[in-house]
C-alpha positions as CSV (number, residue, x, y, z in Angstrom):
1,M,120.3,198.3,106.3
2,S,120.9,201.5,108.2
3,D,121.6,201.5,111.7
4,E,118.4,203.1,112.2
5,A,116.7,199.5,111.9
6,Q,115.3,198.9,115.3
7,P,115.1,195.4,117.2
8,I,112.5,194.5,119.3
9,E,113.2,195.6,123.1
10,K,114.8,192.8,124.6
11,A,114.5,191.7,128.6
12,P,115.5,188.9,130.6
13,A,113.9,185.6,129.1
14,V,110.2,185.5,130.5
15,P,107.0,184.5,129.6
16,R,105.7,186.6,126.4
17,P,102.4,188.4,127.4
18,P,99.4,187.5,125.7
19,A,99.4,190.9,123.1
20,R,101.7,193.3,122.2
21,R,101.3,197.3,121.4
22,G,103.4,199.7,119.7
23,P,105.9,199.2,116.6
24,G,105.8,196.1,115.4
25,G,102.6,195.4,117.1
26,G,100.6,195.9,113.6
27,G,98.0,197.5,112.5
28,P,94.4,195.9,112.1
29,F,94.9,195.3,108.2
30,G,98.2,193.7,109.4
31,G,96.8,190.1,109.0
32,A,93.9,190.6,107.0
33,G,93.3,189.1,103.3
34,M,93.7,185.8,101.5
35,P,97.2,183.9,101.1
36,A,99.4,185.7,98.6
37,E,100.0,183.0,95.8
38,K,98.8,179.6,94.6
39,S,101.2,176.6,95.7
40,K,104.1,176.0,93.5
41,A,104.6,172.3,94.2
42,F,101.3,171.2,94.9
43,G,101.8,167.5,95.2
44,P,105.0,167.7,97.9
45,S,103.5,170.3,99.7
46,A,99.8,168.4,99.8
47,K,101.7,165.2,101.0
48,R,103.5,167.1,104.0
49,L,100.2,168.8,105.0
50,I,98.9,165.4,105.1
51,G,101.7,164.0,107.2
52,R,101.1,166.9,109.9
53,L,98.0,164.5,110.5
54,R,99.8,161.6,111.6
55,P,100.0,161.9,115.2
56,E,96.2,161.5,114.9
57,R,96.3,158.3,112.6
58,M,94.2,156.3,115.2
59,L,91.2,158.5,115.2
60,I,91.5,158.9,111.4
61,V,91.2,154.8,111.4
62,V,87.9,155.3,113.3
63,V,86.7,158.3,111.4
64,T,87.5,156.3,108.3
65,L,85.3,153.1,109.8
66,L,82.7,155.6,110.7
67,A,82.2,157.0,107.2
68,V,82.3,153.7,106.1
69,V,79.9,152.7,108.0
70,S,77.5,155.6,107.3
71,V,78.2,155.5,103.7
72,T,77.2,151.9,103.4
73,L,74.3,152.8,105.2
74,S,73.2,155.7,103.0
75,V,74.0,153.6,99.9
76,L,71.5,150.9,100.6
77,G,68.7,153.5,101.2
78,P,67.7,153.6,97.9
79,K,67.8,149.8,97.2
80,M,65.6,149.4,100.1
81,L,63.1,151.8,99.0
82,G,63.1,150.2,95.3
83,N,62.2,147.1,97.3
84,A,59.0,149.1,98.5
85,T,58.1,150.5,95.2
86,N,57.9,146.6,93.9
87,V,55.8,145.7,96.9
88,I,53.4,148.9,95.8
89,F,53.7,147.9,92.1
90,A,53.3,144.2,92.8
91,G,50.1,145.1,94.9
92,I,48.4,147.4,92.3
93,L,49.3,144.6,89.5
94,S,47.7,141.5,91.5
95,K,44.4,143.6,91.7
96,Q,43.8,143.5,88.0
97,F,43.6,139.4,88.1
98,P,40.9,137.2,89.8
99,T,41.9,135.5,93.6
100,G,43.1,132.0,93.2
101,T,44.8,132.2,90.1
102,T,48.8,132.3,90.1
103,Q,51.3,134.6,88.4
104,A,52.3,132.0,85.4
105,Q,48.9,131.6,84.6
106,A,48.3,135.5,84.8
107,I,51.2,135.8,82.4
108,A,50.3,133.0,80.5
109,G,47.1,134.4,79.8
110,L,48.1,137.9,78.5
111,D,50.9,135.7,76.0
112,A,47.7,133.7,74.6
113,A,45.7,137.6,74.3
114,G,48.5,138.9,72.4
115,Q,49.4,141.1,75.0
116,S,53.2,140.1,75.1
117,Q,54.7,143.4,76.1
118,Q,52.2,143.3,79.1
119,A,53.6,139.8,79.9
120,D,57.1,140.9,80.1
121,L,56.5,143.5,82.5
122,L,55.1,140.9,84.7
123,K,58.1,138.5,84.4
124,S,59.8,141.2,86.4
125,V,57.2,141.3,89.3
126,T,56.6,138.9,91.9
127,F,52.8,139.2,93.2
128,T,49.9,136.8,94.3
129,P,46.9,137.9,92.2
130,G,43.9,139.4,94.0
131,Q,45.9,139.9,97.1
132,G,46.6,143.8,96.5
133,I,49.3,145.6,98.3
134,D,50.9,144.1,101.3
135,F,51.0,146.7,103.5
136,T,52.8,144.8,106.6
137,Q,55.4,144.1,104.3
138,L,55.5,147.7,103.1
139,G,55.6,149.1,106.9
140,M,58.6,146.6,107.6
141,I,60.3,148.0,104.7
142,L,59.9,151.4,105.3
143,L,60.8,151.2,109.1
144,V,64.2,149.1,107.8
145,V,64.6,152.3,105.7
146,L,64.1,155.0,108.0
147,A,66.6,153.1,110.9
148,I,69.2,152.9,107.9
149,Y,69.0,156.5,107.3
150,V,69.2,157.3,111.1
151,F,72.0,155.5,112.1
152,S,73.7,156.4,108.6
153,S,73.1,160.4,110.2
154,V,74.2,159.4,113.7
155,F,77.4,157.9,112.1
156,S,78.3,160.8,109.8
157,W,77.6,163.3,112.6
158,M,80.0,161.3,114.9
159,Q,82.6,161.2,112.0
160,S,82.3,164.6,111.4
161,Y,83.0,165.6,115.3
162,L,85.9,163.8,115.5
163,L,87.6,164.8,112.2
164,N,86.5,168.2,113.7
165,G,89.0,167.7,116.4
166,V,91.8,165.8,114.5
167,V,91.8,169.2,112.4
168,Q,91.6,171.3,115.0
169,R,94.5,169.7,117.4
170,T,96.8,169.4,113.8
171,V,96.3,173.0,113.2
172,Y,97.0,174.1,117.3
173,R,100.1,171.8,116.6
174,L,101.1,173.7,113.7
175,R,100.5,177.4,115.4
176,E,103.1,175.9,118.3
177,D,105.3,175.0,115.7
178,V,105.2,178.5,114.1
179,E,105.4,180.3,117.4
180,E,108.1,178.1,118.4
181,K,110.0,178.7,114.6
182,I,109.7,182.6,115.0
183,N,111.5,182.6,118.3
184,R,114.2,180.2,116.8
185,L,114.3,182.7,114.0
186,P,117.6,185.2,113.6
187,L,116.8,188.8,113.5
188,G,118.1,189.2,110.1
189,Y,114.9,187.2,108.8
190,F,112.8,190.0,110.2
191,D,114.7,192.4,108.9
192,R,113.9,190.5,105.0
193,M,110.3,189.9,105.9
194,P,107.7,192.2,105.6
195,R,105.6,192.7,108.7
196,G,102.7,192.4,107.0
197,E,103.7,189.5,105.0
198,L,104.9,187.6,108.4
199,L,101.6,188.3,109.8
200,S,99.6,187.1,106.9
201,R,101.3,183.8,107.2
202,V,101.0,183.1,110.9
203,T,97.4,184.2,111.1
204,N,95.4,183.8,108.1
205,D,97.4,181.3,106.2
206,I,97.3,179.1,109.2
207,D,93.2,179.9,109.3
208,N,93.1,179.0,105.9
209,I,94.7,175.6,106.2
210,S,92.2,175.1,109.2
211,Q,89.3,175.8,106.5
212,S,90.4,173.9,103.9
213,L,91.1,170.6,105.8
214,Q,87.8,171.0,107.9
215,Q,86.0,171.1,104.6
216,S,88.1,168.9,102.0
217,L,88.9,165.8,104.2
218,S,85.3,165.2,105.3
219,Q,83.8,166.0,101.6
220,I,86.7,163.8,99.9
221,M,86.6,160.9,102.5
222,T,82.9,160.7,101.9
223,S,82.6,161.6,98.4
224,L,85.2,158.9,97.1
225,L,83.7,156.2,99.7
226,T,80.0,157.2,98.2
227,V,81.4,156.5,94.5
228,I,82.6,153.5,95.6
229,G,79.7,152.1,97.5
230,V,77.4,153.6,94.7
231,I,79.2,151.9,91.3
232,T,78.9,148.4,93.6
233,M,75.5,148.7,93.8
234,M,74.9,149.8,90.3
235,F,76.8,146.9,89.0
236,I,74.8,144.5,91.4
237,I,71.5,145.9,89.7
238,S,72.4,146.4,86.1
239,P,76.1,146.5,84.7
240,L,74.9,147.9,81.6
241,L,73.6,151.2,83.2
242,A,76.4,151.0,85.6
243,L,78.5,151.2,82.3
244,I,76.3,154.4,81.2
245,A,76.7,156.0,84.4
246,L,80.5,155.4,84.5
247,V,80.9,158.0,81.6
248,T,80.6,160.4,83.8
249,I,84.0,160.0,85.2
250,P,86.2,160.4,82.0
251,L,83.8,163.7,81.4
252,T,84.6,165.0,85.0
253,L,88.3,164.5,84.4
254,V,88.3,166.4,81.6
255,I,85.9,169.2,82.4
256,T,87.9,169.7,85.8
257,T,91.6,169.4,84.2
258,V,90.5,171.6,81.5
259,V,88.9,174.5,84.0
260,A,91.8,173.9,86.5
261,R,94.2,174.8,84.0
262,R,92.7,178.1,83.1
263,S,91.9,179.2,86.4
264,Q,95.5,178.7,87.6
265,K,96.9,181.7,86.3
266,L,93.8,183.6,87.3
267,F,94.1,182.2,91.0
268,V,98.1,183.3,90.9
269,A,96.9,186.8,89.9
270,Q,94.2,186.9,92.8
271,W,96.5,186.0,95.2
272,T,99.3,188.5,94.1
273,H,97.0,191.4,93.9
274,T,95.5,190.6,97.4
275,G,99.0,190.4,99.0
276,T,99.9,193.7,97.2
277,L,97.0,195.6,98.2
278,N,97.0,194.3,101.8
279,A,100.8,195.8,102.1
280,Q,99.5,199.1,100.6
281,I,96.8,199.2,103.4
282,E,99.3,198.7,106.3
283,E,101.4,200.7,104.7
284,S,99.2,204.0,104.7
285,Y,97.5,202.8,107.9
286,T,100.5,202.9,110.0
287,G,101.8,206.5,108.3
288,H,98.0,207.9,108.5
289,A,99.1,210.8,110.2
290,L,101.9,211.2,107.9
291,V,99.8,210.9,104.7
292,K,97.2,213.8,106.5
293,V,100.3,216.1,107.3
294,F,101.5,216.0,103.4
295,G,97.7,216.3,102.0
296,R,98.3,213.1,100.3
297,H,95.1,211.2,100.9
298,R,94.0,211.6,97.5
299,E,96.9,210.1,95.8
300,I,96.6,207.0,98.5
301,N,93.1,206.7,97.8
302,E,93.8,206.7,94.1
303,V,96.4,204.0,94.3
304,F,93.9,202.0,96.6
305,R,91.3,202.2,93.9
306,Q,93.8,201.0,91.1
307,K,95.1,197.9,93.3
308,N,91.3,197.4,94.6
309,D,89.8,197.0,90.7
310,E,93.2,195.0,90.0
311,L,92.0,192.3,92.7
312,F,88.5,192.9,91.5
313,T,89.0,192.0,88.1
314,A,91.5,189.2,88.9
315,S,89.1,187.6,91.5
316,F,86.1,187.6,89.6
317,G,88.1,186.1,86.6
318,A,89.0,183.3,89.1
319,Q,86.1,182.6,90.7
320,F,84.0,182.9,87.3
321,V,86.2,180.4,85.5
322,S,86.5,177.6,88.8
323,G,82.6,178.2,89.2
324,I,82.3,176.8,85.8
325,I,82.8,173.1,87.2
326,M,79.9,173.1,89.3
327,P,77.4,173.6,86.7
328,A,79.1,171.6,84.1
329,M,78.9,168.6,86.3
330,M,75.4,169.1,87.0
331,F,74.7,168.9,83.1
332,V,77.0,165.8,82.7
333,G,74.8,164.6,85.3
334,N,71.5,165.4,83.9
335,L,72.5,163.8,80.3
336,V,73.6,160.7,82.4
337,Y,70.3,160.7,84.4
338,V,68.2,160.8,81.0
339,A,70.1,158.0,79.6
340,I,69.5,155.9,82.6
341,A,65.9,156.7,82.5
342,V,65.4,155.9,78.9
343,V,67.3,152.6,78.9
344,G,66.0,151.8,82.2
345,G,62.2,152.2,81.2
346,L,63.0,150.1,78.0
347,M,64.6,147.4,80.4
348,V,61.4,147.4,82.7
349,A,59.2,147.1,79.9
350,S,61.0,144.1,78.6
351,G,61.0,142.4,82.3
352,S,64.7,142.6,82.1
353,L,64.8,145.0,85.1
354,S,62.1,145.6,88.0
355,L,60.4,148.9,88.3
356,G,62.0,149.4,91.9
357,D,65.3,148.6,90.6
358,V,65.4,151.6,88.1
359,Q,64.0,154.0,90.4
360,A,67.1,152.7,93.0
361,F,69.6,153.3,90.0
362,I,68.0,156.9,89.2
363,Q,68.8,157.6,92.7
364,Y,72.4,156.1,92.6
365,S,72.9,157.8,89.6
366,R,72.4,161.2,91.6
367,Q,74.2,159.8,94.2
368,F,76.9,158.7,92.1
369,T,77.2,162.4,90.2
370,Q,77.0,164.3,93.4
371,P,80.2,163.3,94.9
372,L,82.0,163.8,91.6
373,T,80.8,167.5,91.8
374,Q,81.5,167.8,95.3
375,L,85.3,166.4,94.3
376,G,85.3,169.3,91.4
377,S,84.4,171.9,93.8
378,M,87.1,170.9,96.3
379,A,89.7,171.0,94.0
380,N,89.8,175.1,94.4
381,V,89.3,174.8,98.2
382,L,92.2,172.3,98.4
383,Q,94.4,174.4,96.0
384,S,93.8,177.4,98.3
385,G,94.6,175.1,101.4
386,V,98.0,173.9,100.1
387,A,98.7,177.0,98.8
388,S,98.8,178.4,102.3
389,A,100.5,175.3,103.8
390,E,103.5,176.0,101.2
391,R,103.7,179.7,102.6
392,V,103.8,178.6,106.2
393,F,106.3,175.5,105.6
394,E,108.6,178.4,104.1
395,L,108.5,180.0,107.3
396,L,109.1,176.4,108.8
397,D,111.8,175.8,106.8
398,A,113.8,178.9,107.4
399,D,116.9,178.5,108.6
400,D,117.4,178.8,112.3
401,Q,119.5,181.1,114.7
402,S,122.8,179.1,115.2
403,P,122.1,177.1,117.9
404,D,123.8,178.0,121.3
405,P,126.9,176.2,122.3
406,S,126.6,173.0,124.2
407,P,128.0,173.1,126.9
408,A,127.8,176.9,127.3
409,A,130.1,179.3,128.9
410,T,129.4,181.1,131.9
411,P,131.2,184.4,133.0
412,A,132.8,183.5,136.4
413,D,132.0,187.5,137.1
414,D,129.3,189.7,136.7
415,E,130.8,193.2,136.2
416,G,130.0,193.9,132.7
417,R,133.5,194.3,131.3
418,L,133.0,194.4,127.2
419,V,135.7,193.9,124.7
420,F,135.4,194.1,121.0
421,E,138.6,192.4,119.7
422,N,138.8,193.4,115.6
423,V,135.1,193.3,115.3
424,S,134.0,192.9,111.5
425,F,130.2,192.7,110.3
426,S,128.1,193.4,107.6
427,Y,124.7,193.0,106.2
428,S,125.6,192.0,102.9
429,P,128.9,190.7,101.7
430,D,129.2,193.4,98.7
431,K,128.5,196.0,101.5
432,P,131.3,195.9,104.2
433,L,129.7,198.1,107.4
434,I,132.2,197.5,110.5
435,E,135.8,196.5,109.8
436,N,138.4,195.5,112.4
437,L,136.5,197.3,115.2
438,S,138.2,197.3,118.6
439,L,137.6,199.0,121.8
440,T,137.4,198.3,125.6
441,A,134.5,199.2,128.1
442,L,135.2,198.9,131.8
443,P,132.5,198.1,134.6
444,G,130.9,201.2,135.7
445,Q,131.8,203.1,132.3
446,T,129.4,205.0,130.2
447,V,130.5,204.8,126.4
448,A,128.4,206.9,124.6
449,I,128.2,206.2,120.6
450,V,127.6,209.3,118.3
451,G,127.6,209.7,114.3
452,P,125.6,210.5,111.4
453,T,122.7,208.1,110.3
454,G,123.8,205.0,108.8
455,A,127.6,204.5,110.9
456,G,126.8,201.4,112.4
457,K,126.0,202.7,115.8
458,T,122.8,200.6,116.2
459,T,124.2,197.8,114.4
460,L,127.2,197.8,117.2
461,V,124.5,197.6,120.2
462,N,122.8,194.9,118.0
463,L,126.0,193.0,117.8
464,I,126.4,193.0,121.6
465,M,123.0,191.2,122.0
466,R,123.8,188.7,119.5
467,F,121.0,189.8,117.4
468,Y,123.5,189.3,114.4
469,E,126.5,186.7,114.5
470,L,129.9,188.1,113.9
471,D,131.8,187.8,110.4
472,G,135.1,188.2,112.2
473,G,136.7,189.1,115.4
474,R,135.0,188.4,119.0
475,I,133.1,190.4,121.8
476,T,133.9,189.3,125.2
477,L,131.9,189.8,128.5
478,D,133.9,189.5,131.5
479,G,136.6,187.5,129.9
480,T,134.1,185.2,128.1
481,D,133.6,185.2,124.4
482,I,129.7,185.8,123.9
483,S,129.3,183.4,121.1
484,T,130.4,180.5,123.8
485,M,127.6,181.4,126.1
486,T,123.7,181.0,125.4
487,R,121.7,183.8,124.3
488,D,119.4,183.7,127.1
489,D,122.4,183.9,129.4
490,L,123.9,186.9,127.7
491,R,120.6,188.8,127.1
492,S,119.4,188.2,130.8
493,R,122.7,190.2,131.8
494,T,121.7,192.9,129.2
495,G,119.1,195.5,129.7
496,M,117.9,197.6,126.5
497,V,115.8,200.5,126.2
498,L,115.0,201.8,122.6
499,Q,113.9,204.9,121.0
500,D,110.6,203.3,119.8
501,T,108.7,202.0,122.5
502,W,107.1,198.5,123.1
503,L,104.4,198.2,125.6
504,F,101.9,195.5,125.5
505,G,98.4,195.4,126.3
506,G,98.1,195.3,130.3
507,T,98.4,197.7,133.1
508,I,101.4,199.8,133.7
509,H,102.5,197.7,137.0
510,D,102.9,194.8,134.5
511,N,104.4,196.6,131.9
512,I,107.3,197.8,134.4
513,A,107.4,194.0,136.0
514,Y,107.9,192.8,132.8
515,G,111.8,193.4,133.2
516,N,111.9,191.2,136.1
517,P,108.6,188.9,136.9
518,S,110.2,187.9,140.3
519,A,110.5,191.4,141.4
520,T,108.7,192.2,145.0
521,E,106.1,195.1,144.6
522,E,108.8,197.4,146.8
523,E,111.1,196.7,143.9
524,I,108.8,197.4,141.6
525,L,107.4,200.9,143.1
526,A,111.5,201.8,143.5
527,A,112.1,201.4,140.0
528,A,108.7,203.5,139.2
529,Q,110.1,206.3,141.7
530,A,113.6,206.1,140.2
531,T,112.6,206.8,136.8
532,Y,109.7,209.3,137.8
533,V,107.1,207.2,136.6
534,D,105.6,207.5,140.2
535,R,105.3,211.5,139.2
536,F,102.9,211.1,136.4
537,V,101.3,207.8,137.4
538,H,99.2,208.8,140.3
539,S,97.5,211.5,137.9
540,L,95.8,208.5,136.2
541,P,92.4,207.2,137.2
542,D,93.4,203.9,138.2
543,G,97.2,204.5,139.2
544,Y,99.6,201.9,138.3
545,D,96.4,199.5,137.4
546,T,95.4,201.8,134.6
547,V,95.6,199.7,131.3
548,L,96.9,200.4,128.2
549,N,94.2,200.6,125.2
550,D,95.4,199.4,122.1
551,E,98.0,201.9,120.9
552,A,99.0,202.9,124.4
553,D,98.0,206.3,123.5
554,N,96.1,207.0,126.5
555,V,99.8,208.1,128.0
556,S,101.9,210.4,126.4
557,A,105.0,209.4,124.4
558,G,107.3,210.8,127.2
559,E,105.2,208.6,129.7
560,K,105.5,205.5,127.4
561,Q,109.3,206.4,127.6
562,L,109.6,206.6,131.2
563,I,107.7,202.9,131.8
564,T,110.2,201.2,129.5
565,I,113.5,202.8,131.7
566,A,111.5,202.0,134.6
567,R,111.6,198.0,133.4
568,A,115.0,198.3,132.6
569,F,115.9,199.5,135.7
570,L,113.9,196.6,137.5
571,A,116.1,194.0,135.4
572,K,119.1,195.3,137.3
573,P,121.6,194.3,134.3
574,S,125.3,194.4,134.1
575,V,125.5,196.1,130.7
576,L,123.0,198.7,129.9
577,I,121.9,199.8,126.6
578,L,120.3,203.2,125.8
579,D,119.5,203.9,122.4
580,E,118.1,207.3,122.4
581,A,116.3,206.6,125.3
582,T,115.2,210.0,126.3
583,S,114.3,211.3,122.9
584,S,110.9,211.4,123.5
585,V,110.9,213.4,127.4
586,D,110.8,216.9,127.7
587,T,113.8,218.9,128.6
588,R,112.7,218.8,132.4
589,T,111.8,215.4,132.6
590,E,115.4,214.5,130.4
591,V,117.0,216.2,133.5
592,L,115.6,214.2,135.8
593,V,116.0,210.8,133.5
594,Q,119.5,211.3,133.4
595,R,119.9,212.1,137.1
596,A,118.0,208.4,137.5
597,M,120.5,207.1,134.7
598,S,123.8,208.0,136.4
599,A,122.3,206.0,139.4
600,L,121.5,203.1,137.2
601,R,124.8,203.1,135.6
602,A,126.8,202.8,138.8
603,D,128.9,200.0,138.7
604,R,127.5,198.9,135.2
605,T,128.8,198.9,131.5
606,S,126.5,201.2,129.6
607,F,126.4,202.0,125.8
608,V,124.3,205.3,125.1
609,I,123.3,206.1,121.6
610,A,122.5,209.9,121.1
611,H,122.1,212.7,118.6
612,R,121.3,215.0,121.3
613,L,125.5,215.4,122.2
614,S,124.6,217.6,125.3
615,T,122.9,214.3,127.2
616,I,126.4,212.4,126.7
617,R,128.9,215.0,128.2
618,D,129.5,213.0,131.4
619,A,130.2,209.8,129.2
620,H,133.4,208.2,130.3
621,L,134.2,207.4,126.6
622,I,132.5,209.0,123.5
623,L,133.0,206.9,120.4
624,V,132.6,209.0,116.8
625,M,131.5,206.3,114.3
626,E,131.4,206.9,110.3
627,S,131.0,204.2,108.0
628,G,131.4,201.5,110.5
629,H,134.7,202.7,111.8
630,I,135.3,204.8,114.9
631,V,137.4,207.7,113.8
632,E,137.5,209.4,117.0
633,Q,137.5,208.3,120.9
634,G,137.7,210.0,124.1
635,T,135.8,212.3,126.2
636,H,133.4,215.1,125.9
637,E,136.1,218.0,126.6
638,S,139.5,216.3,125.0
639,L,137.0,215.6,121.9
640,L,136.1,219.1,121.6
641,A,139.8,220.3,122.1
642,A,140.8,218.2,119.1
643,G,138.3,219.9,116.5
644,G,137.5,217.1,114.5
645,A,134.5,215.0,113.8
646,Y,133.0,215.1,117.1
647,A,133.3,219.1,117.5
648,N,131.9,219.5,114.3
649,L,128.6,217.3,115.0
650,Y,128.4,219.4,118.5
651,N,128.8,222.6,117.0
652,A,126.2,222.0,114.1
653,Q,123.7,221.5,116.7
654,F,124.4,225.1,118.3
655,A,124.8,226.8,114.7
656,A,122.8,229.7,113.7
657,A,120.1,229.1,111.1
658,I,121.2,229.7,107.6
659,T,119.5,232.6,106.0
660,D,119.4,234.1,102.5
């Protein structure tokens, strides 16, 4: 990593604002898209995801009981309707025989007349000859059925309502854990992880988990209970027809397994191409101005078209293959339906089963195949949710930054004396960057760091802030090793202004106050005046209450820089780090800012990274770095007189243009 990699601007430990703008905030496509891949270890990841529901286990028991009651009632419905059919059928048959005869006499008469098939049919029905349809009994049955379905719907709604709360609270806790985890991760993690990838994990991956749990938990629970209840009722009505219906289960497993195996590779391709396309969109959006400047929009459009075509092909294939499950299951269900209708009709004709029971069984066969179909269709939803969970768990399992020492040391003084003692550091073990570096910065001194790109200038100040841990040596602040201090304590004594401004969505007043939330209005105004923010803010329509827009481009780049400098002024740190802090201001404003910084640097240790060497002439100590080493150090005059690396850098800025 080069020294130009910038951490986000640091301030004393205060609550983070609700929104961020500027670099690192992400373009509108940063969190767009689907999860980047399917799960690698479905079983462990699914088990861990279900484990996140443990705090809600009491409510889950209640939800399960409600689901049992709801499904039980809905399963009783067809049987009751079958009884109603039997009442109607018996009433119609009773009209065919004279009043006063018994059912046994009617059956015997049919046998005597040689109508044995009709006689067998009457054996499965209970009726009173000549009575007709018993509307009182029929009405009672229908009222019971109505009550059953009403209560089943009420319990189902209650179950869905409570389950929704369970899922949302679980996802809420997951978001909290991810937010806390991000705050515990070392800066090196963010250097390795692409911004769009990280945003995808903390936004749409968690949203996908929420949607998957919401859809799959209720469906799976209800479907499994329905299958159990329906199978029970089918065996009660007719074991033979129940065995015919059970043929659906192995066929379902075979179809789901075969289709799932073929769709796995296609889903991998879909997620991979989705992630690639999102990365390309993020890259081209954030560099939109440069794309236009260099006239590369046609090339960008072509790359987008190719990647979009690849995603379309992969997504279409994945959805097409996985979509086969539903119609295949419906086809199997229809075959079973036909078999039940034929066999059931023969059983009614033989008198071994009533017409109402066959009707109920046909309804149960529909209820039986429907949850199996839903379970098959939930496979893709569950697979997608577990894939997202796996990606979030990878984030949660990443190594935290080393814990703060306990008990932690606290410097006795707050002077800002900073000492590097044989410090060594590298981002990669095979590429040493800083080796055995030693220097001392006294209170009130301004230490300027110069050198070519990649020399380690920004890395040096990153080590002061403990964004990275040292490989060797130590750094002390007022005699205390910074590794023995808490990070909050260290950074509360340090202020930083970066070349890349960082402003959040809010007023100018709030952005300045971010440096010290306990500051008074007078202190905020004084900081703004000292950094010349007050000069331009009165030209804005709402003054200090001007709200910065999404990209904070309703103020100029130089004005944004001044706001960040005012924020550092307000923090009043003992150590001040300025990383090209005046790069975005004009020459006249730079002179004013330099004067303000001189006042700020009084009695404070200041580290200034600068490429314009004219801005560091008054530095007490200038360090010239090359390849992680300090090759020269001294004052501006002494280094020019030495005629070394610093003199070459300084003179190069005023060299005449090269001509042919």
